[in-house]
PyMOL Python script that loads the backbone (N, CA, C, O; Angstrom):
from pymol import cmd

cmd.read_pdbstr("""\
ATOM      1  N   MET A   1     132.581  68.105 163.232  1.00  0.00           N
ATOM      2  CA  MET A   1     131.589  68.277 164.284  1.00  0.00           C
ATOM      3  C   MET A   1     132.355  69.088 165.524  1.00  0.00           C
ATOM      4  O   MET A   1     133.436  68.630 165.894  1.00  0.00           O
ATOM      5  N   ALA A   2     131.812  70.313 166.196  1.00  0.00           N
ATOM      6  CA  ALA A   2     132.251  70.808 167.390  1.00  0.00           C
ATOM      7  C   ALA A   2     131.355  70.947 168.354  1.00  0.00           C
ATOM      8  O   ALA A   2     130.190  71.063 167.974  1.00  0.00           O
ATOM      9  N   SER A   3     131.608  70.974 169.745  1.00  0.00           N
ATOM     10  CA  SER A   3     130.929  71.435 170.803  1.00  0.00           C
ATOM     11  C   SER A   3     131.470  71.411 172.078  1.00  0.00           C
ATOM     12  O   SER A   3     132.066  70.409 172.473  1.00  0.00           O
ATOM     13  N   TYR A   4     131.323  72.472 172.818  1.00  0.00           N
ATOM     14  CA  TYR A   4     131.372  72.174 174.112  1.00  0.00           C
ATOM     15  C   TYR A   4     131.038  71.186 175.170  1.00  0.00           C
ATOM     16  O   TYR A   4     131.544  71.062 176.286  1.00  0.00           O
ATOM     17  N   ASP A   5     129.989  70.438 174.544  1.00  0.00           N
ATOM     18  CA  ASP A   5     129.079  69.227 175.334  1.00  0.00           C
ATOM     19  C   ASP A   5     129.323  68.055 174.445  1.00  0.00           C
ATOM     20  O   ASP A   5     128.905  67.770 173.323  1.00  0.00           O
ATOM     21  N   ILE A   6     130.188  67.416 175.348  1.00  0.00           N
ATOM     22  CA  ILE A   6     130.794  66.287 174.687  1.00  0.00           C
ATOM     23  C   ILE A   6     129.638  65.016 174.701  1.00  0.00           C
ATOM     24  O   ILE A   6     129.911  64.027 174.021  1.00  0.00           O
ATOM     25  N   VAL A   7     128.602  65.031 175.321  1.00  0.00           N
ATOM     26  CA  VAL A   7     127.731  64.134 175.556  1.00  0.00           C
ATOM     27  C   VAL A   7     126.455  64.625 174.244  1.00  0.00           C
ATOM     28  O   VAL A   7     125.795  63.731 173.715  1.00  0.00           O
ATOM     29  N   ALA A   8     126.304  65.669 173.961  1.00  0.00           N
ATOM     30  CA  ALA A   8     125.444  65.914 172.954  1.00  0.00           C
ATOM     31  C   ALA A   8     126.303  65.690 171.545  1.00  0.00           C
ATOM     32  O   ALA A   8     125.685  65.241 170.580  1.00  0.00           O
ATOM     33  N   LEU A   9     127.905  66.037 171.396  1.00  0.00           N
ATOM     34  CA  LEU A   9     128.352  65.844 170.296  1.00  0.00           C
ATOM     35  C   LEU A   9     128.357  64.206 170.053  1.00  0.00           C
ATOM     36  O   LEU A   9     127.835  63.748 169.037  1.00  0.00           O
ATOM     37  N   GLU A  10     128.854  63.515 170.849  1.00  0.00           N
ATOM     38  CA  GLU A  10     128.883  62.212 170.875  1.00  0.00           C
ATOM     39  C   GLU A  10     127.513  61.395 170.384  1.00  0.00           C
ATOM     40  O   GLU A  10     127.469  60.424 169.628  1.00  0.00           O
ATOM     41  N   LYS A  11     126.225  62.200 171.153  1.00  0.00           N
ATOM     42  CA  LYS A  11     124.933  61.509 170.666  1.00  0.00           C
ATOM     43  C   LYS A  11     124.570  62.008 168.958  1.00  0.00           C
ATOM     44  O   LYS A  11     123.988  61.364 168.085  1.00  0.00           O
ATOM     45  N   ALA A  12     125.077  63.193 168.912  1.00  0.00           N
ATOM     46  CA  ALA A  12     124.944  63.783 167.504  1.00  0.00           C
ATOM     47  C   ALA A  12     125.490  63.063 166.358  1.00  0.00           C
ATOM     48  O   ALA A  12     124.943  62.839 165.278  1.00  0.00           O
ATOM     49  N   THR A  13     126.877  62.672 166.840  1.00  0.00           N
ATOM     50  CA  THR A  13     127.576  61.904 165.760  1.00  0.00           C
ATOM     51  C   THR A  13     126.985  60.624 165.687  1.00  0.00           C
ATOM     52  O   THR A  13     126.861  60.191 164.541  1.00  0.00           O
ATOM     53  N   LEU A  14     126.573  59.876 166.643  1.00  0.00           N
ATOM     54  CA  LEU A  14     125.738  58.600 166.497  1.00  0.00           C
ATOM     55  C   LEU A  14     124.623  58.788 165.623  1.00  0.00           C
ATOM     56  O   LEU A  14     124.490  58.131 164.591  1.00  0.00           O
ATOM     57  N   ASP A  15     123.860  59.620 165.982  1.00  0.00           N
ATOM     58  CA  ASP A  15     122.495  59.890 165.239  1.00  0.00           C
ATOM     59  C   ASP A  15     123.026  59.821 163.730  1.00  0.00           C
ATOM     60  O   ASP A  15     122.712  58.997 162.871  1.00  0.00           O
ATOM     61  N   LEU A  16     123.793  60.754 163.643  1.00  0.00           N
ATOM     62  CA  LEU A  16     124.480  61.165 162.136  1.00  0.00           C
ATOM     63  C   LEU A  16     124.643  59.887 161.312  1.00  0.00           C
ATOM     64  O   LEU A  16     124.165  59.579 160.221  1.00  0.00           O
ATOM     65  N   ILE A  17     125.428  59.255 162.118  1.00  0.00           N
ATOM     66  CA  ILE A  17     126.084  57.919 161.516  1.00  0.00           C
ATOM     67  C   ILE A  17     124.833  57.108 161.221  1.00  0.00           C
ATOM     68  O   ILE A  17     124.762  56.667 160.074  1.00  0.00           O
ATOM     69  N   ASP A  18     123.847  56.835 162.042  1.00  0.00           N
ATOM     70  CA  ASP A  18     122.852  55.610 161.906  1.00  0.00           C
ATOM     71  C   ASP A  18     121.794  56.231 160.466  1.00  0.00           C
ATOM     72  O   ASP A  18     121.191  55.526 159.658  1.00  0.00           O
ATOM     73  N   LYS A  19     121.845  57.694 160.518  1.00  0.00           N
ATOM     74  CA  LYS A  19     121.091  57.827 159.153  1.00  0.00           C
ATOM     75  C   LYS A  19     121.338  57.741 157.668  1.00  0.00           C
ATOM     76  O   LYS A  19     120.630  57.878 156.670  1.00  0.00           O
ATOM     77  N   GLN A  20     122.777  57.426 157.924  1.00  0.00           N
ATOM     78  CA  GLN A  20     123.129  56.915 156.335  1.00  0.00           C
ATOM     79  C   GLN A  20     123.212  55.628 156.161  1.00  0.00           C
ATOM     80  O   GLN A  20     123.445  54.807 157.048  1.00  0.00           O
ATOM     81  N   LYS A  21     123.012  55.388 154.926  1.00  0.00           N
ATOM     82  CA  LYS A  21     122.432  53.972 154.151  1.00  0.00           C
ATOM     83  C   LYS A  21     123.756  53.053 154.231  1.00  0.00           C
ATOM     84  O   LYS A  21     124.773  53.466 153.676  1.00  0.00           O
ATOM     85  N   TYR A  22     123.766  51.874 154.878  1.00  0.00           N
ATOM     86  CA  TYR A  22     124.560  51.030 154.603  1.00  0.00           C
ATOM     87  C   TYR A  22     124.877  50.666 153.160  1.00  0.00           C
ATOM     88  O   TYR A  22     123.846  50.405 152.540  1.00  0.00           O
ATOM     89  N   ILE A  23     125.809  50.583 152.552  1.00  0.00           N
ATOM     90  CA  ILE A  23     126.275  50.273 151.342  1.00  0.00           C
ATOM     91  C   ILE A  23     127.097  48.571 151.348  1.00  0.00           C
ATOM     92  O   ILE A  23     128.250  48.261 151.648  1.00  0.00           O
ATOM     93  N   GLU A  24     126.128  47.870 150.960  1.00  0.00           N
ATOM     94  CA  GLU A  24     126.384  46.450 150.667  1.00  0.00           C
ATOM     95  C   GLU A  24     127.737  45.951 150.200  1.00  0.00           C
ATOM     96  O   GLU A  24     128.160  46.155 149.062  1.00  0.00           O
ATOM     97  N   GLY A  25     128.325  45.355 151.041  1.00  0.00           N
ATOM     98  CA  GLY A  25     129.682  44.824 150.794  1.00  0.00           C
ATOM     99  C   GLY A  25     130.830  45.598 151.137  1.00  0.00           C
ATOM    100  O   GLY A  25     131.915  45.339 150.616  1.00  0.00           O
ATOM    101  N   THR A  26     130.663  46.767 152.179  1.00  0.00           N
ATOM    102  CA  THR A  26     131.894  47.706 152.327  1.00  0.00           C
ATOM    103  C   THR A  26     132.165  46.847 153.759  1.00  0.00           C
ATOM    104  O   THR A  26     133.344  46.565 153.972  1.00  0.00           O
ATOM    105  N   LEU A  27     131.397  46.511 154.528  1.00  0.00           N
ATOM    106  CA  LEU A  27     132.116  45.629 155.842  1.00  0.00           C
ATOM    107  C   LEU A  27     133.196  44.896 155.690  1.00  0.00           C
ATOM    108  O   LEU A  27     133.067  44.028 154.826  1.00  0.00           O
ATOM    109  N   PRO A  28     134.539  44.947 156.388  1.00  0.00           N
ATOM    110  CA  PRO A  28     135.806  43.955 156.122  1.00  0.00           C
ATOM    111  C   PRO A  28     135.156  43.001 156.309  1.00  0.00           C
ATOM    112  O   PRO A  28     134.165  42.937 157.035  1.00  0.00           O
ATOM    113  N   GLY A  29     135.828  41.799 155.421  1.00  0.00           N
ATOM    114  CA  GLY A  29     135.863  40.508 155.479  1.00  0.00           C
ATOM    115  C   GLY A  29     135.324  40.056 156.578  1.00  0.00           C
ATOM    116  O   GLY A  29     134.209  39.544 156.474  1.00  0.00           O
ATOM    117  N   HIS A  30     136.003  40.130 157.979  1.00  0.00           N
ATOM    118  CA  HIS A  30     135.764  39.709 159.081  1.00  0.00           C
ATOM    119  C   HIS A  30     134.674  39.991 159.700  1.00  0.00           C
ATOM    120  O   HIS A  30     134.424  39.296 160.685  1.00  0.00           O
ATOM    121  N   LEU A  31     133.782  40.989 159.351  1.00  0.00           N
ATOM    122  CA  LEU A  31     132.628  41.497 159.998  1.00  0.00           C
ATOM    123  C   LEU A  31     131.250  41.018 159.489  1.00  0.00           C
ATOM    124  O   LEU A  31     131.162  40.867 158.270  1.00  0.00           O
ATOM    125  N   ARG A  32     130.425  40.820 160.061  1.00  0.00           N
ATOM    126  CA  ARG A  32     129.376  40.243 159.587  1.00  0.00           C
ATOM    127  C   ARG A  32     128.199  41.302 160.659  1.00  0.00           C
ATOM    128  O   ARG A  32     128.560  41.907 161.669  1.00  0.00           O
ATOM    129  N   PHE A  33     126.995  41.290 160.179  1.00  0.00           N
ATOM    130  CA  PHE A  33     125.631  41.676 161.021  1.00  0.00           C
ATOM    131  C   PHE A  33     125.526  40.603 161.933  1.00  0.00           C
ATOM    132  O   PHE A  33     125.569  39.423 161.584  1.00  0.00           O
ATOM    133  N   VAL A  34     125.370  41.050 163.264  1.00  0.00           N
ATOM    134  CA  VAL A  34     124.760  40.119 164.166  1.00  0.00           C
ATOM    135  C   VAL A  34     123.571  40.308 164.865  1.00  0.00           C
ATOM    136  O   VAL A  34     123.194  39.697 165.865  1.00  0.00           O
ATOM    137  N   LYS A  35     122.777  41.579 164.006  1.00  0.00           N
ATOM    138  CA  LYS A  35     121.460  41.734 164.425  1.00  0.00           C
ATOM    139  C   LYS A  35     120.953  42.472 163.122  1.00  0.00           C
ATOM    140  O   LYS A  35     121.682  43.080 162.339  1.00  0.00           O
ATOM    141  N   GLU A  36     119.563  42.315 163.017  1.00  0.00           N
ATOM    142  CA  GLU A  36     118.960  42.759 161.752  1.00  0.00           C
ATOM    143  C   GLU A  36     118.280  44.275 162.193  1.00  0.00           C
ATOM    144  O   GLU A  36     117.676  44.944 161.354  1.00  0.00           O
ATOM    145  N   LYS A  37     118.405  44.610 163.229  1.00  0.00           N
ATOM    146  CA  LYS A  37     117.646  45.886 163.625  1.00  0.00           C
ATOM    147  C   LYS A  37     118.589  46.732 164.635  1.00  0.00           C
ATOM    148  O   LYS A  37     119.476  46.250 165.340  1.00  0.00           O
ATOM    149  N   GLY A  38     118.206  48.109 164.556  1.00  0.00           N
ATOM    150  CA  GLY A  38     118.884  48.860 165.469  1.00  0.00           C
ATOM    151  C   GLY A  38     120.205  49.731 164.748  1.00  0.00           C
ATOM    152  O   GLY A  38     120.497  49.555 163.565  1.00  0.00           O
ATOM    153  N   HIS A  39     120.826  50.530 165.492  1.00  0.00           N
ATOM    154  CA  HIS A  39     121.845  51.062 165.202  1.00  0.00           C
ATOM    155  C   HIS A  39     122.905  50.286 164.115  1.00  0.00           C
ATOM    156  O   HIS A  39     123.073  49.068 164.078  1.00  0.00           O
ATOM    157  N   LEU A  40     123.440  51.078 163.422  1.00  0.00           N
ATOM    158  CA  LEU A  40     124.414  50.502 162.331  1.00  0.00           C
ATOM    159  C   LEU A  40     125.304  49.776 163.381  1.00  0.00           C
ATOM    160  O   LEU A  40     125.253  48.550 163.469  1.00  0.00           O
ATOM    161  N   PHE A  41     126.011  50.418 164.072  1.00  0.00           N
ATOM    162  CA  PHE A  41     127.070  49.997 164.983  1.00  0.00           C
ATOM    163  C   PHE A  41     126.355  48.785 165.922  1.00  0.00           C
ATOM    164  O   PHE A  41     126.948  47.707 165.961  1.00  0.00           O
ATOM    165  N   GLU A  42     125.350  48.906 166.525  1.00  0.00           N
ATOM    166  CA  GLU A  42     124.732  47.595 167.014  1.00  0.00           C
ATOM    167  C   GLU A  42     124.685  46.556 166.295  1.00  0.00           C
ATOM    168  O   GLU A  42     125.022  45.463 166.750  1.00  0.00           O
ATOM    169  N   ARG A  43     124.239  46.727 164.990  1.00  0.00           N
ATOM    170  CA  ARG A  43     124.010  45.438 164.033  1.00  0.00           C
ATOM    171  C   ARG A  43     125.279  44.847 163.538  1.00  0.00           C
ATOM    172  O   ARG A  43     125.309  43.840 162.831  1.00  0.00           O
ATOM    173  N   ILE A  44     126.350  45.521 163.942  1.00  0.00           N
ATOM    174  CA  ILE A  44     127.689  45.039 163.263  1.00  0.00           C
ATOM    175  C   ILE A  44     128.213  44.598 164.859  1.00  0.00           C
ATOM    176  O   ILE A  44     128.542  43.421 165.003  1.00  0.00           O
ATOM    177  N   TRP A  45     128.270  45.224 165.672  1.00  0.00           N
ATOM    178  CA  TRP A  45     129.004  44.555 167.166  1.00  0.00           C
ATOM    179  C   TRP A  45     127.935  44.139 168.066  1.00  0.00           C
ATOM    180  O   TRP A  45     128.435  43.728 169.113  1.00  0.00           O
ATOM    181  N   GLY A  46     126.672  44.084 168.074  1.00  0.00           N
ATOM    182  CA  GLY A  46     125.717  43.588 169.037  1.00  0.00           C
ATOM    183  C   GLY A  46     125.489  44.301 170.204  1.00  0.00           C
ATOM    184  O   GLY A  46     124.880  43.829 171.164  1.00  0.00           O
ATOM    185  N   LYS A  47     125.996  45.518 170.154  1.00  0.00           N
ATOM    186  CA  LYS A  47     125.925  46.218 171.698  1.00  0.00           C
ATOM    187  C   LYS A  47     125.479  47.755 171.339  1.00  0.00           C
ATOM    188  O   LYS A  47     125.828  48.274 170.279  1.00  0.00           O
ATOM    189  N   ASP A  48     124.712  48.409 172.271  1.00  0.00           N
ATOM    190  CA  ASP A  48     124.121  49.518 171.969  1.00  0.00           C
ATOM    191  C   ASP A  48     125.108  50.674 172.311  1.00  0.00           C
ATOM    192  O   ASP A  48     125.693  50.917 173.367  1.00  0.00           O
ATOM    193  N   PRO A  49     125.124  51.504 170.759  1.00  0.00           N
ATOM    194  CA  PRO A  49     126.314  52.388 171.025  1.00  0.00           C
ATOM    195  C   PRO A  49     126.013  53.833 172.015  1.00  0.00           C
ATOM    196  O   PRO A  49     126.831  54.728 172.229  1.00  0.00           O
ATOM    197  N   TYR A  50     124.598  53.752 172.528  1.00  0.00           N
ATOM    198  CA  TYR A  50     124.088  54.725 173.169  1.00  0.00           C
ATOM    199  C   TYR A  50     124.182  54.598 174.590  1.00  0.00           C
ATOM    200  O   TYR A  50     123.896  55.557 175.306  1.00  0.00           O
ATOM    201  N   ILE A  51     124.577  53.442 175.093  1.00  0.00           N
ATOM    202  CA  ILE A  51     124.981  53.156 176.283  1.00  0.00           C
ATOM    203  C   ILE A  51     125.753  54.209 177.118  1.00  0.00           C
ATOM    204  O   ILE A  51     125.320  54.936 178.011  1.00  0.00           O
ATOM    205  N   GLN A  52     126.969  54.114 176.620  1.00  0.00           N
ATOM    206  CA  GLN A  52     127.871  55.303 177.324  1.00  0.00           C
ATOM    207  C   GLN A  52     127.238  56.853 177.146  1.00  0.00           C
ATOM    208  O   GLN A  52     127.438  57.663 178.051  1.00  0.00           O
ATOM    209  N   VAL A  53     126.687  57.132 176.291  1.00  0.00           N
ATOM    210  CA  VAL A  53     126.326  58.588 175.946  1.00  0.00           C
ATOM    211  C   VAL A  53     125.043  58.816 177.038  1.00  0.00           C
ATOM    212  O   VAL A  53     124.766  59.811 177.709  1.00  0.00           O
ATOM    213  N   LYS A  54     124.394  57.534 176.948  1.00  0.00           N
ATOM    214  CA  LYS A  54     123.224  57.743 178.035  1.00  0.00           C
ATOM    215  C   LYS A  54     123.575  57.868 179.899  1.00  0.00           C
ATOM    216  O   LYS A  54     122.933  58.508 180.731  1.00  0.00           O
ATOM    217  N   GLU A  55     124.675  57.101 180.085  1.00  0.00           N
ATOM    218  CA  GLU A  55     125.349  57.076 181.306  1.00  0.00           C
ATOM    219  C   GLU A  55     125.854  58.558 181.486  1.00  0.00           C
ATOM    220  O   GLU A  55     125.326  59.267 182.342  1.00  0.00           O
ATOM    221  N   ALA A  56     126.726  58.964 180.803  1.00  0.00           N
ATOM    222  CA  ALA A  56     127.138  60.438 180.671  1.00  0.00           C
ATOM    223  C   ALA A  56     126.116  61.471 181.099  1.00  0.00           C
ATOM    224  O   ALA A  56     126.201  62.313 181.993  1.00  0.00           O
ATOM    225  N   ALA A  57     125.131  61.213 180.256  1.00  0.00           N
ATOM    226  CA  ALA A  57     124.038  62.199 180.676  1.00  0.00           C
ATOM    227  C   ALA A  57     123.538  62.068 181.885  1.00  0.00           C
ATOM    228  O   ALA A  57     123.232  63.099 182.483  1.00  0.00           O
ATOM    229  N   LYS A  58     123.351  60.850 182.486  1.00  0.00           N
ATOM    230  CA  LYS A  58     123.038  60.455 183.880  1.00  0.00           C
ATOM    231  C   LYS A  58     123.886  61.062 184.909  1.00  0.00           C
ATOM    232  O   LYS A  58     123.422  61.510 185.957  1.00  0.00           O
ATOM    233  N   LEU A  59     125.267  61.077 184.574  1.00  0.00           N
ATOM    234  CA  LEU A  59     126.236  61.495 185.595  1.00  0.00           C
ATOM    235  C   LEU A  59     126.331  63.071 185.232  1.00  0.00           C
ATOM    236  O   LEU A  59     127.398  63.606 185.533  1.00  0.00           O
ATOM    237  N   LYS A  60     125.290  63.918 184.589  1.00  0.00           N
ATOM    238  CA  LYS A  60     125.656  65.328 184.322  1.00  0.00           C
ATOM    239  C   LYS A  60     126.591  66.007 183.570  1.00  0.00           C
ATOM    240  O   LYS A  60     126.780  67.213 183.730  1.00  0.00           O
ATOM    241  N   LEU A  61     127.233  65.302 182.712  1.00  0.00           N
ATOM    242  CA  LEU A  61     128.263  65.613 182.042  1.00  0.00           C
ATOM    243  C   LEU A  61     128.252  66.217 180.820  1.00  0.00           C
ATOM    244  O   LEU A  61     129.221  66.682 180.220  1.00  0.00           O
ATOM    245  N   GLY A  62     126.799  66.183 180.385  1.00  0.00           N
ATOM    246  CA  GLY A  62     126.423  66.764 179.273  1.00  0.00           C
ATOM    247  C   GLY A  62     125.104  66.612 179.138  1.00  0.00           C
ATOM    248  O   GLY A  62     124.457  66.117 180.061  1.00  0.00           O
ATOM    249  N   ASN A  63     124.450  67.053 177.860  1.00  0.00           N
ATOM    250  CA  ASN A  63     122.744  67.005 177.656  1.00  0.00           C
ATOM    251  C   ASN A  63     122.636  66.094 176.350  1.00  0.00           C
ATOM    252  O   ASN A  63     123.432  66.309 175.435  1.00  0.00           O
ATOM    253  N   LEU A  64     121.816  65.227 176.246  1.00  0.00           N
ATOM    254  CA  LEU A  64     121.545  64.317 175.089  1.00  0.00           C
ATOM    255  C   LEU A  64     120.544  65.013 173.964  1.00  0.00           C
ATOM    256  O   LEU A  64     120.012  64.487 172.986  1.00  0.00           O
ATOM    257  N   SER A  65     120.478  66.266 174.403  1.00  0.00           N
ATOM    258  CA  SER A  65     119.408  67.191 173.261  1.00  0.00           C
ATOM    259  C   SER A  65     120.869  68.160 172.626  1.00  0.00           C
ATOM    260  O   SER A  65     121.950  68.320 173.193  1.00  0.00           O
ATOM    261  N   TYR A  66     120.534  68.556 171.621  1.00  0.00           N
ATOM    262  CA  TYR A  66     121.300  69.267 170.586  1.00  0.00           C
ATOM    263  C   TYR A  66     120.863  69.985 169.669  1.00  0.00           C
ATOM    264  O   TYR A  66     119.641  69.863 169.585  1.00  0.00           O
ATOM    265  N   ASN A  67     121.407  70.882 168.724  1.00  0.00           N
ATOM    266  CA  ASN A  67     120.859  71.328 167.479  1.00  0.00           C
ATOM    267  C   ASN A  67     122.031  71.507 166.619  1.00  0.00           C
ATOM    268  O   ASN A  67     122.990  72.126 167.079  1.00  0.00           O
ATOM    269  N   LEU A  68     122.069  71.087 165.540  1.00  0.00           N
ATOM    270  CA  LEU A  68     122.834  71.201 164.611  1.00  0.00           C
ATOM    271  C   LEU A  68     123.023  72.139 163.766  1.00  0.00           C
ATOM    272  O   LEU A  68     122.135  72.213 162.917  1.00  0.00           O
ATOM    273  N   LYS A  69     124.046  73.057 163.664  1.00  0.00           N
ATOM    274  CA  LYS A  69     124.226  74.339 162.633  1.00  0.00           C
ATOM    275  C   LYS A  69     125.143  74.059 161.582  1.00  0.00           C
ATOM    276  O   LYS A  69     126.273  73.736 161.950  1.00  0.00           O
ATOM    277  N   GLU A  70     124.918  74.107 160.353  1.00  0.00           N
ATOM    278  CA  GLU A  70     125.859  73.949 159.140  1.00  0.00           C
ATOM    279  C   GLU A  70     126.248  75.297 159.063  1.00  0.00           C
ATOM    280  O   GLU A  70     125.561  76.318 159.025  1.00  0.00           O
ATOM    281  N   ILE A  71     127.908  75.067 159.040  1.00  0.00           N
ATOM    282  CA  ILE A  71     128.598  76.209 158.736  1.00  0.00           C
ATOM    283  C   ILE A  71     129.165  76.437 157.266  1.00  0.00           C
ATOM    284  O   ILE A  71     129.640  75.446 156.712  1.00  0.00           O
ATOM    285  N   ASP A  72     129.160  77.473 156.680  1.00  0.00           N
ATOM    286  CA  ASP A  72     129.427  77.341 155.230  1.00  0.00           C
ATOM    287  C   ASP A  72     130.882  77.924 155.230  1.00  0.00           C
ATOM    288  O   ASP A  72     131.515  78.004 154.178  1.00  0.00           O
TER     289      ASP A  72
END
""", "prot")
cmd.dss("prot")
cmd.show_as("cartoon", "prot")
cmd.util.cbc("prot")
cmd.orient("prot")
């Protein structure tokens, strides 16, 4: 992925990661789900991965909205 807007890029990346289905048994042995719901990273680490992205948007470092364009 590429963008001139780092906030939009980070949000798009997190959104795309969250759309993927977790494949049972693929977490390294020392990791476990600490939450049953939420973003995949939140379920593993117990923290909302969007906190920094939202804060960056508040600081006017970029936008939370984006459009994906697939390039062939």
